[in-house]
N, C-alpha and C positions, 0 to 999 in steps of 0.2 A: 339302565339299570346303577345296580349300587352290587359293591364290592365290597368283602370285607379282606380287607390284606394281611391281615394277622397269618404269622406263623400257621396255625393250627388249619386255617383258611386254602395255606399257600402248599403245606406240604401234601396231600394227594397229587396235585398237579404233577409234583417236583419228581414224586413217586412215577409215576406215571415217564416222568423228560426223560428220566435216567436206565429205563426196562431196558429197550433193545440199543443203551449205547454205551462202551465201557469207558472209552478215552474220551478227551471233548482239553478245552480249555475254555477256562472264565465265560469267555462270548460264546460259546458253541452253547454251555447250560445254559444259559438266558434265553436263546434262540432254540432252544429244545422248549424251555418252559415257557417262553410269549407261545412257539407253538401247538403247548396244549391249553393252553388259559384261552385261545383262541377260540377254541373248539367249543369253549362255555359262552363263548363271546364275552370275556369280563372286560370292561372298561377301562379306555389305555390302550388298548395292543393296538396298533396301527403298524400295517404291512409300506415295504418298503419297494419300489419297482425294482430294483437294481444296488450291490453292494454285498459288500462275504457275509453278510445275515440278510435272514427275510422280515425283520422288525427293526423299527426307527427307536433309539433309546436314546434320544438327547430330547435334552425336557423339555423341549415342544411340544410334543407328544405321547412321554412316558411322564406322568405324575410322577410327583414325592413318593403318595405312595405307595406307587409298584416299584419303583424303581429300592427302594425300602424294605418293603417284601421280598422280594429275591433277593436282595445283602439279608437278611436274617434268614429265608430259607435254606439258601447256600451255605454258610457257618453252618447253621444245623447239622446237615450231613458231611457235614467236616466234622463236627463235633462228636457226633455218635458213629464215627469210623464208617459212615458208609463210602463215601469217599473222601480220596486222601490226594494227596498232591504229588504228581511223577521225583520218586530220584535221578539228582543231575551231579553229577561225581559223587555219588554213595560212598561213604555217610560224609560227603563235608556239607553237603547241602541236598537243598530241593530247591524243582523245578513250580513257583507257584502260582504260572499264568496255565499248565497242564494239568491236570488230576484224571485218575482212576475210579473207576466203580469196586468196589472190595466184594470178598465174597461174601461179607457182613450185607453189603450195601445192595448186591445181586439177590440174596434171597427175598427183603425186605423191598426190592423194588416189583418183583413178581408178583407178592402178596395183592388181594383183591379186597380183603376185606377192611371194615373202617379200623380207622387208626387210632388207638389209645391216645396221642396227644390233640388229637381232636374228641375233645369231649364231649363237643353238641351234636357234633356229626353221629360218633357212636352212640349214643344215646338214642338219640329217633333214632335211630337202625335196631335201637334195642328195644325202643319205642314199639314198631314196624313189625314188627317177628312177634312179641309178646307184650301182645297191649296193656293185660290185665295181669303185668310184673306188680309182684308183691312191694309194699312201699320201703321195706326195710333191706330188700335185695334192689334198690334201685340207691335211697341212699347209699350203703355199700360200694357199688361201682361205682359210681358218682365221686365221692370221696377219692377211690381207689384209680380215678383215670385225673384225680388232679394231684393227687403224691408222682405216679407215674409222668405224669405231665413236668414233674418239677425234678425229675431224677430221681427221688423216694420213692425204689424198688423195692424194696422191704416191707414197707407201707402198701405198698399195691400190692404187692402177692395177701399182705394178714387181710384186709381188705377185702381181696378173691375169694380168696378163700375162706373164709366166714359168710360173703351172697351164696356163696357153693356149696356151702355146709346150712345156710337157711331150705334151700329149693330142695336138699334130700331127704332135712323130715321133712318139710311140704309134703313131698314123692310118700317118707312111711305114713302120713296119716292116712293120706290120698286110699294107698294098698292096702293099707287094714281091712276098710270091707268093699273091697275085693275079693282076701283070702275066702276057697269055704270051708277050709278046715278049722274048727274051732278055736286049737289050740296052738296052731298057727299066728291065728289073729290074737291070742293074750300071750305069743311071747312078741312079737312084730311092737302091741301096746307096750309091752313091762320096757321091751329099749326105748323107745321114744320116749316112757317115763324117766328114766334111767340116764337118760343122754349117753345110752352108753353103744358112742359114734362107729368105729366100728366093728362091732357087732350087729351095729343096724346098717352100714356100709356093704358087710358081708350078705345079710341074710335079704338086705334089697336085691343086689345080686344076684345071688341064688334065686328069687317069685323071679324074676325079671326074664330069667334066662327059660323057665319053666315056659314061656309064654314065646319063647322065640317061634316056635314054630305058627303060632294064630297070625306071624309075617305084617302086613303093612303099617301100622304103625310102632309093630314092634323093629321095622326093620332099623338096625344103626343104630339104634338103643345103648346096644353095649358099646361103644367105642363112647359116644355122646357122655356115659355114669361114667368110665374109669377117667374123662376129662375132666368133669367134676371131681371127683374122687378124688384123681392127681393136685386137683388145687387146693384141694383140702388137707391131705397130705402135704405138700408145701410149705403150707401155712400153719400147720403142727410143725410140724420137723422143722424142713431147712430156715424158713424165714425166720424162728424162734428161736431156738435150741441152740445154748451157746457152742456145742460141740460141732455143727453143722452147718452152722448159718454159710448158706453159699450161693444167694440168690442174681439172677444176677436181668442184665436187661431184654437177653435173647429171653429166657427159658419167660420170663411174665410178659411180655409180650404176646408171643406163642399161646400164652392160657387164656388173654384178654382176647386174644384171634379168636380162641375155642370159645368162647363162652354165649355170644349169641345164642349160637346153636346149639350149644351143650345144654341150654336154659329151653330155646324151643322147644325139642326134643323133650325133657323134663316135664314139660309145661299139656304135652301130647297125652303123654302115660298119663298124665294126671286126671288128666280129663277120661283119659278112657275106663278109668281103673273108677273115676264115678260114676259114667256109667253102667257099667258093667259088673255090678256086686254081687261075691260070690263064686264068683268066673275064673280063679285064680287057683 
């Protein structure tokens, strides 16, 4: 079995490793990480019969690629502020042998969704949820993840907002045929043609709201639509307006976390509208 020891591949295992541990030594982190890698039968993970750690970290049994990958993912967690060295005689010095999981690290470790840093894994997950994902949306998200991975969170927010906006326009186009009121159809068609985004968002929210009693595909629809709407708001206001630019890593991470489920729900709504003309 081959394994890619890159940061993207190691991050999900590191997230699981610190999930139930709030304080540890560096070798304790390695031991926890190897425990998660062992579950996936990653090559190079060898158990010891005795000793202070469960696994063999010697050069004879632990490959350079695995050791380098462990060091890289460890310092990535430090760089992101998920784990930090313990104070020792604060504020004079720190104990760089022992680390603690920060509140940000706790929130991150409890996640189960694909990590934005893992571009291939995230895109695979998204394609599984939405096999017919629009090619433009695919490109926006892929480039946005690349920006996120490089720490360019403004760019990542703009790309996600653009993808969300595209999905909303697709939803609006599908909704037109499902409306039974000719006046409502004409109004929605005009909003789409004029690119009146904010009025379009309000119209879609109102029309979908009238379907709530139908249940089924409409269960939870409002929450997912609000997730897309929020990404658009961030793109058009927080990320690009010179007076309010305040996008940060955590907010962008949460937005990418929610996008796959949001677009899956939106695509389900589109399918329903297309197969139920004149019913809203």
